[in-house]
C-alpha beads as a LAMMPS data file, in Angstrom:
LAMMPS data file: protein, C-alpha beads

309 atoms
308 bonds

1 atom types
1 bond types

-500.0 500.0 xlo xhi
-500.0 500.0 ylo yhi
-500.0 500.0 zlo zhi

Masses

1 110.0

Atoms # bond

1 1 1 376.623 398.454 253.847
2 1 1 374.861 400.970 256.069
3 1 1 376.315 402.375 259.268
4 1 1 374.207 402.999 262.343
5 1 1 374.696 404.607 265.750
6 1 1 372.907 403.114 268.746
7 1 1 372.944 405.192 271.931
8 1 1 372.452 402.966 274.955
9 1 1 373.258 399.291 275.526
10 1 1 370.218 398.181 277.517
11 1 1 367.959 395.378 276.271
12 1 1 366.483 397.476 273.419
13 1 1 369.750 399.005 272.225
14 1 1 371.632 395.718 272.434
15 1 1 368.905 393.852 270.543
16 1 1 368.843 396.501 267.807
17 1 1 372.629 396.338 267.494
18 1 1 372.558 392.558 267.130
19 1 1 369.728 392.661 264.579
20 1 1 371.621 395.147 262.426
21 1 1 374.955 393.341 262.763
22 1 1 373.371 390.012 261.844
23 1 1 372.141 391.670 258.648
24 1 1 375.723 392.598 257.828
25 1 1 375.464 396.273 258.779
26 1 1 377.987 398.181 260.865
27 1 1 376.944 399.523 264.255
28 1 1 378.628 402.022 266.534
29 1 1 377.273 401.646 270.063
30 1 1 377.734 404.717 272.262
31 1 1 377.549 404.427 276.054
32 1 1 379.313 406.033 278.992
33 1 1 381.046 402.759 279.825
34 1 1 381.797 401.566 276.302
35 1 1 379.719 398.446 276.919
36 1 1 377.435 396.473 274.658
37 1 1 377.200 393.142 272.839
38 1 1 380.328 391.645 271.286
39 1 1 380.197 391.244 267.488
40 1 1 382.722 391.909 264.694
41 1 1 380.406 394.536 263.203
42 1 1 379.612 396.282 266.508
43 1 1 382.069 398.989 267.576
44 1 1 381.648 399.957 271.218
45 1 1 382.595 403.532 272.093
46 1 1 382.719 405.207 275.500
47 1 1 381.310 408.724 275.173
48 1 1 378.883 411.171 276.732
49 1 1 375.751 411.122 274.556
50 1 1 374.828 414.618 275.751
51 1 1 378.024 416.021 274.180
52 1 1 376.651 417.195 270.818
53 1 1 380.078 417.793 269.279
54 1 1 381.420 414.352 270.190
55 1 1 378.234 412.552 269.194
56 1 1 378.178 414.373 265.861
57 1 1 381.739 413.187 265.217
58 1 1 380.767 409.610 266.003
59 1 1 377.652 409.808 263.807
60 1 1 379.055 411.474 260.709
61 1 1 378.684 408.351 258.558
62 1 1 375.415 407.124 260.111
63 1 1 372.266 406.356 258.158
64 1 1 370.290 405.981 261.397
65 1 1 370.672 407.101 264.995
66 1 1 368.745 405.039 267.540
67 1 1 367.926 406.656 270.868
68 1 1 367.900 403.738 273.313
69 1 1 369.325 405.657 276.243
70 1 1 367.996 405.180 279.755
71 1 1 369.055 408.063 282.012
72 1 1 368.635 407.929 285.764
73 1 1 364.897 407.776 286.485
74 1 1 364.988 410.424 289.196
75 1 1 366.786 412.978 286.973
76 1 1 364.875 412.911 283.692
77 1 1 364.254 416.654 283.584
78 1 1 367.980 417.310 283.992
79 1 1 369.420 414.578 281.770
80 1 1 367.008 413.890 278.913
81 1 1 366.962 417.215 277.101
82 1 1 370.751 417.544 276.566
83 1 1 370.889 413.964 275.281
84 1 1 367.901 414.369 272.984
85 1 1 369.259 417.665 271.650
86 1 1 372.659 416.100 270.997
87 1 1 371.113 413.209 269.066
88 1 1 368.965 415.608 267.037
89 1 1 372.046 417.685 266.204
90 1 1 374.028 414.582 265.216
91 1 1 371.181 413.301 263.030
92 1 1 370.841 416.692 261.324
93 1 1 374.576 416.903 260.598
94 1 1 374.691 413.368 259.179
95 1 1 371.350 413.507 257.368
96 1 1 370.426 410.432 259.392
97 1 1 367.013 409.173 260.462
98 1 1 366.460 409.663 264.191
99 1 1 364.573 406.757 265.831
100 1 1 363.372 407.183 269.410
101 1 1 362.503 404.478 271.914
102 1 1 359.214 405.842 273.223
103 1 1 356.802 404.926 275.975
104 1 1 353.201 405.618 276.959
105 1 1 353.932 408.332 279.508
106 1 1 352.970 411.032 276.987
107 1 1 349.278 410.117 277.192
108 1 1 348.784 410.388 280.936
109 1 1 345.757 408.668 282.509
110 1 1 343.164 407.788 279.854
111 1 1 339.498 406.732 280.203
112 1 1 339.464 402.955 280.488
113 1 1 343.251 402.936 280.189
114 1 1 343.116 402.563 276.381
115 1 1 345.836 404.185 274.253
116 1 1 346.171 404.233 270.470
117 1 1 348.415 406.280 268.166
118 1 1 345.717 408.948 267.831
119 1 1 345.268 409.323 271.590
120 1 1 346.045 412.941 272.576
121 1 1 349.295 413.554 274.441
122 1 1 347.663 414.727 277.665
123 1 1 350.259 413.919 280.306
124 1 1 350.234 416.198 283.329
125 1 1 353.063 414.514 285.244
126 1 1 356.666 415.679 285.016
127 1 1 358.014 412.620 283.214
128 1 1 355.192 412.579 280.692
129 1 1 355.835 416.234 279.920
130 1 1 359.529 415.489 279.410
131 1 1 358.687 412.828 276.843
132 1 1 356.214 415.115 275.062
133 1 1 358.807 417.869 274.721
134 1 1 361.442 415.418 273.483
135 1 1 359.126 414.276 270.701
136 1 1 358.020 417.796 269.816
137 1 1 361.637 418.987 269.689
138 1 1 362.544 416.144 267.331
139 1 1 359.603 416.959 265.065
140 1 1 360.427 420.677 265.025
141 1 1 364.096 420.069 264.189
142 1 1 363.487 419.120 260.583
143 1 1 365.264 415.771 260.878
144 1 1 363.560 412.647 259.607
145 1 1 362.335 411.128 262.831
146 1 1 360.076 408.409 264.164
147 1 1 359.122 407.363 267.693
148 1 1 358.105 403.808 268.562
149 1 1 356.144 403.573 271.816
150 1 1 355.961 400.391 273.866
151 1 1 354.531 399.478 277.252
152 1 1 356.320 397.785 280.166
153 1 1 358.815 395.291 278.788
154 1 1 359.150 391.534 279.146
155 1 1 362.093 389.575 277.842
156 1 1 365.794 389.226 278.595
157 1 1 367.155 392.244 280.428
158 1 1 363.776 393.946 280.808
159 1 1 363.448 396.135 283.901
160 1 1 360.060 396.822 285.461
161 1 1 357.523 395.659 287.990
162 1 1 358.029 392.005 287.058
163 1 1 361.816 391.969 287.380
164 1 1 362.022 394.271 290.397
165 1 1 359.039 393.059 292.464
166 1 1 357.758 389.669 291.337
167 1 1 360.958 387.846 290.411
168 1 1 362.716 388.419 293.761
169 1 1 359.604 387.158 295.560
170 1 1 359.269 384.106 293.304
171 1 1 362.938 383.198 293.699
172 1 1 362.868 383.585 297.477
173 1 1 359.542 381.803 297.937
174 1 1 357.900 384.732 299.710
175 1 1 354.829 386.830 298.937
176 1 1 355.087 389.873 296.674
177 1 1 353.617 393.304 297.302
178 1 1 352.671 394.689 293.904
179 1 1 352.600 398.484 293.462
180 1 1 349.204 398.249 291.788
181 1 1 346.190 395.974 291.365
182 1 1 347.553 392.562 290.249
183 1 1 344.165 391.575 288.806
184 1 1 343.728 394.407 286.315
185 1 1 344.727 394.042 282.625
186 1 1 348.096 395.534 281.713
187 1 1 349.955 395.541 278.383
188 1 1 353.460 394.108 278.309
189 1 1 355.659 394.693 275.243
190 1 1 358.219 392.085 274.238
191 1 1 361.755 393.498 274.018
192 1 1 362.350 391.789 270.671
193 1 1 359.216 393.358 269.162
194 1 1 360.286 396.825 270.304
195 1 1 363.701 396.443 268.662
196 1 1 362.396 394.886 265.446
197 1 1 359.748 397.564 265.031
198 1 1 362.286 400.349 265.459
199 1 1 364.547 398.819 262.823
200 1 1 361.662 398.200 260.414
201 1 1 360.229 401.707 260.685
202 1 1 363.604 403.458 260.498
203 1 1 363.823 403.065 256.712
204 1 1 360.111 403.251 255.862
205 1 1 359.144 406.766 254.745
206 1 1 355.533 406.151 255.796
207 1 1 356.711 406.068 259.405
208 1 1 358.680 409.322 259.487
209 1 1 357.248 412.286 261.328
210 1 1 354.865 410.108 263.341
211 1 1 354.723 408.098 266.550
212 1 1 353.763 404.432 266.345
213 1 1 352.928 401.702 268.852
214 1 1 355.004 398.570 269.094
215 1 1 352.996 395.454 268.176
216 1 1 352.013 394.171 271.600
217 1 1 350.085 391.086 272.708
218 1 1 346.682 391.522 274.420
219 1 1 346.908 392.789 277.980
220 1 1 347.073 390.283 280.827
221 1 1 347.061 390.715 284.590
222 1 1 350.217 390.877 286.659
223 1 1 348.986 387.812 288.538
224 1 1 348.587 385.892 285.276
225 1 1 352.076 386.931 284.177
226 1 1 353.524 385.637 287.438
227 1 1 351.518 382.406 287.262
228 1 1 352.735 381.715 283.723
229 1 1 356.316 382.333 284.763
230 1 1 356.011 379.983 287.728
231 1 1 354.369 377.280 285.587
232 1 1 357.185 377.551 283.054
233 1 1 359.946 377.335 285.654
234 1 1 358.260 374.709 287.820
235 1 1 358.075 376.992 290.846
236 1 1 355.039 377.249 293.134
237 1 1 352.678 380.143 292.378
238 1 1 353.668 383.330 294.156
239 1 1 351.217 385.049 296.463
240 1 1 350.678 388.642 295.359
241 1 1 349.253 391.311 297.621
242 1 1 348.086 394.743 296.488
243 1 1 350.249 397.472 297.978
244 1 1 347.968 400.254 299.283
245 1 1 348.243 403.222 296.950
246 1 1 349.103 405.703 299.676
247 1 1 352.277 403.823 300.635
248 1 1 354.411 404.959 297.675
249 1 1 353.024 408.497 297.881
250 1 1 353.912 408.695 301.561
251 1 1 357.365 407.201 300.988
252 1 1 357.876 409.690 298.174
253 1 1 357.969 412.528 300.690
254 1 1 361.474 411.397 301.672
255 1 1 362.530 408.863 299.008
256 1 1 363.146 410.201 295.465
257 1 1 362.564 406.932 293.597
258 1 1 359.303 406.305 295.454
259 1 1 358.196 409.794 294.464
260 1 1 358.915 409.093 290.788
261 1 1 357.094 405.754 290.884
262 1 1 354.095 407.248 292.679
263 1 1 353.695 409.811 289.897
264 1 1 353.157 407.018 287.380
265 1 1 351.103 404.659 289.557
266 1 1 347.924 405.193 287.525
267 1 1 349.414 402.679 285.097
268 1 1 349.030 399.880 287.654
269 1 1 346.000 400.908 289.716
270 1 1 343.756 400.960 286.652
271 1 1 343.498 399.085 283.328
272 1 1 346.389 399.819 280.953
273 1 1 345.884 398.826 277.309
274 1 1 348.242 399.564 274.425
275 1 1 346.438 399.390 271.064
276 1 1 348.950 398.609 268.301
277 1 1 346.474 397.727 265.554
278 1 1 347.347 400.744 263.370
279 1 1 351.042 399.858 263.327
280 1 1 350.278 396.203 262.666
281 1 1 347.942 396.964 259.754
282 1 1 350.154 399.646 258.200
283 1 1 353.431 397.735 258.236
284 1 1 352.264 394.123 258.281
285 1 1 353.761 393.452 261.707
286 1 1 352.446 391.249 264.508
287 1 1 353.278 390.862 268.197
288 1 1 355.210 387.886 269.446
289 1 1 353.338 385.549 271.796
290 1 1 353.946 386.772 275.327
291 1 1 355.073 383.272 276.313
292 1 1 358.288 383.953 274.366
293 1 1 359.039 386.987 276.500
294 1 1 358.257 385.064 279.671
295 1 1 360.560 382.232 278.612
296 1 1 363.397 384.634 277.787
297 1 1 362.917 386.330 281.148
298 1 1 363.236 382.951 282.862
299 1 1 366.320 381.982 280.845
300 1 1 367.947 385.325 281.610
301 1 1 367.196 384.977 285.335
302 1 1 368.706 381.488 285.325
303 1 1 371.833 382.679 283.532
304 1 1 372.294 385.502 286.033
305 1 1 371.843 383.102 288.950
306 1 1 374.437 380.707 287.496
307 1 1 376.966 383.522 287.088
308 1 1 376.619 384.504 290.742
309 1 1 377.017 380.992 292.103

Bonds

1 1 1 2
2 1 2 3
3 1 3 4
4 1 4 5
5 1 5 6
6 1 6 7
7 1 7 8
8 1 8 9
9 1 9 10
10 1 10 11
11 1 11 12
12 1 12 13
13 1 13 14
14 1 14 15
15 1 15 16
16 1 16 17
17 1 17 18
18 1 18 19
19 1 19 20
20 1 20 21
21 1 21 22
22 1 22 23
23 1 23 24
24 1 24 25
25 1 25 26
26 1 26 27
27 1 27 28
28 1 28 29
29 1 29 30
30 1 30 31
31 1 31 32
32 1 32 33
33 1 33 34
34 1 34 35
35 1 35 36
36 1 36 37
37 1 37 38
38 1 38 39
39 1 39 40
40 1 40 41
41 1 41 42
42 1 42 43
43 1 43 44
44 1 44 45
45 1 45 46
46 1 46 47
47 1 47 48
48 1 48 49
49 1 49 50
50 1 50 51
51 1 51 52
52 1 52 53
53 1 53 54
54 1 54 55
55 1 55 56
56 1 56 57
57 1 57 58
58 1 58 59
59 1 59 60
60 1 60 61
61 1 61 62
62 1 62 63
63 1 63 64
64 1 64 65
65 1 65 66
66 1 66 67
67 1 67 68
68 1 68 69
69 1 69 70
70 1 70 71
71 1 71 72
72 1 72 73
73 1 73 74
74 1 74 75
75 1 75 76
76 1 76 77
77 1 77 78
78 1 78 79
79 1 79 80
80 1 80 81
81 1 81 82
82 1 82 83
83 1 83 84
84 1 84 85
85 1 85 86
86 1 86 87
87 1 87 88
88 1 88 89
89 1 89 90
90 1 90 91
91 1 91 92
92 1 92 93
93 1 93 94
94 1 94 95
95 1 95 96
96 1 96 97
97 1 97 98
98 1 98 99
99 1 99 100
100 1 100 101
101 1 101 102
102 1 102 103
103 1 103 104
104 1 104 105
105 1 105 106
106 1 106 107
107 1 107 108
108 1 108 109
109 1 109 110
110 1 110 111
111 1 111 112
112 1 112 113
113 1 113 114
114 1 114 115
115 1 115 116
116 1 116 117
117 1 117 118
118 1 118 119
119 1 119 120
120 1 120 121
121 1 121 122
122 1 122 123
123 1 123 124
124 1 124 125
125 1 125 126
126 1 126 127
127 1 127 128
128 1 128 129
129 1 129 130
130 1 130 131
131 1 131 132
132 1 132 133
133 1 133 134
134 1 134 135
135 1 135 136
136 1 136 137
137 1 137 138
138 1 138 139
139 1 139 140
140 1 140 141
141 1 141 142
142 1 142 143
143 1 143 144
144 1 144 145
145 1 145 146
146 1 146 147
147 1 147 148
148 1 148 149
149 1 149 150
150 1 150 151
151 1 151 152
152 1 152 153
153 1 153 154
154 1 154 155
155 1 155 156
156 1 156 157
157 1 157 158
158 1 158 159
159 1 159 160
160 1 160 161
161 1 161 162
162 1 162 163
163 1 163 164
164 1 164 165
165 1 165 166
166 1 166 167
167 1 167 168
168 1 168 169
169 1 169 170
170 1 170 171
171 1 171 172
172 1 172 173
173 1 173 174
174 1 174 175
175 1 175 176
176 1 176 177
177 1 177 178
178 1 178 179
179 1 179 180
180 1 180 181
181 1 181 182
182 1 182 183
183 1 183 184
184 1 184 185
185 1 185 186
186 1 186 187
187 1 187 188
188 1 188 189
189 1 189 190
190 1 190 191
191 1 191 192
192 1 192 193
193 1 193 194
194 1 194 195
195 1 195 196
196 1 196 197
197 1 197 198
198 1 198 199
199 1 199 200
200 1 200 201
201 1 201 202
202 1 202 203
203 1 203 204
204 1 204 205
205 1 205 206
206 1 206 207
207 1 207 208
208 1 208 209
209 1 209 210
210 1 210 211
211 1 211 212
212 1 212 213
213 1 213 214
214 1 214 215
215 1 215 216
216 1 216 217
217 1 217 218
218 1 218 219
219 1 219 220
220 1 220 221
221 1 221 222
222 1 222 223
223 1 223 224
224 1 224 225
225 1 225 226
226 1 226 227
227 1 227 228
228 1 228 229
229 1 229 230
230 1 230 231
231 1 231 232
232 1 232 233
233 1 233 234
234 1 234 235
235 1 235 236
236 1 236 237
237 1 237 238
238 1 238 239
239 1 239 240
240 1 240 241
241 1 241 242
242 1 242 243
243 1 243 244
244 1 244 245
245 1 245 246
246 1 246 247
247 1 247 248
248 1 248 249
249 1 249 250
250 1 250 251
251 1 251 252
252 1 252 253
253 1 253 254
254 1 254 255
255 1 255 256
256 1 256 257
257 1 257 258
258 1 258 259
259 1 259 260
260 1 260 261
261 1 261 262
262 1 262 263
263 1 263 264
264 1 264 265
265 1 265 266
266 1 266 267
267 1 267 268
268 1 268 269
269 1 269 270
270 1 270 271
271 1 271 272
272 1 272 273
273 1 273 274
274 1 274 275
275 1 275 276
276 1 276 277
277 1 277 278
278 1 278 279
279 1 279 280
280 1 280 281
281 1 281 282
282 1 282 283
283 1 283 284
284 1 284 285
285 1 285 286
286 1 286 287
287 1 287 288
288 1 288 289
289 1 289 290
290 1 290 291
291 1 291 292
292 1 292 293
293 1 293 294
294 1 294 295
295 1 295 296
296 1 296 297
297 1 297 298
298 1 298 299
299 1 299 300
300 1 300 301
301 1 301 302
302 1 302 303
303 1 303 304
304 1 304 305
305 1 305 306
306 1 306 307
307 1 307 308
308 1 308 309
């Protein structure tokens, strides 16, 4: 029976923990709050993941360490490096494989918005540079490591433009102002596919030392995503307006979160395609139909609404 450490209890970390536990493997989930899914084989521990000594203690019997942390978006440059360094140190001490939840920030804006595993890491923004250095530090450490890069998530617990902008508008019956062009193609990665790919690649030597793309369904528009959600839930289609690009940039002069979002707005004001064909062909994986992620998003929203009634 293998032991694993999962840092972070968001939708990716929690799904990974459940997948491993359902296979009969022990999981230690590390978060500041000690939260996470309840299961006899999941031990939930409250700890600071940037404390290398403490994390090394908690990981001493681990075969795999999964980085599923999600530090405060406005403080990446301050928070990410200590956490990444601590996980690298813990993996090195345990001889564990280090698996990183990656994203597409490392590529920066690309011609036509197309990104594959061989696309150069050309990010010029602060957050993209943070992710590049994290990956380079892991590679240089000598630990067996792999990064799995997904796009914006759909599925239960996913946080992004759909959950933060479209869902509130749909549920209130008002129009939505999308921070981007709602009629351009955009890749959405299913939470379950991200977790399953990370687990699958963690023990496959062909994956180590490389970054891979999560199997992801063909890109669709934000408007299409919203329409499919409304059709599934029986709600009237939501009206979506394009938020002028200058708005977030102007707000960013005084509002930190707006500034962070404006830096990454190229993802939504142009086409944004994740190409996962290399991962699919190499490991025999395939993306889940996006309708599954939409349905899980709807079920999760309903469950949350019922709990607040």
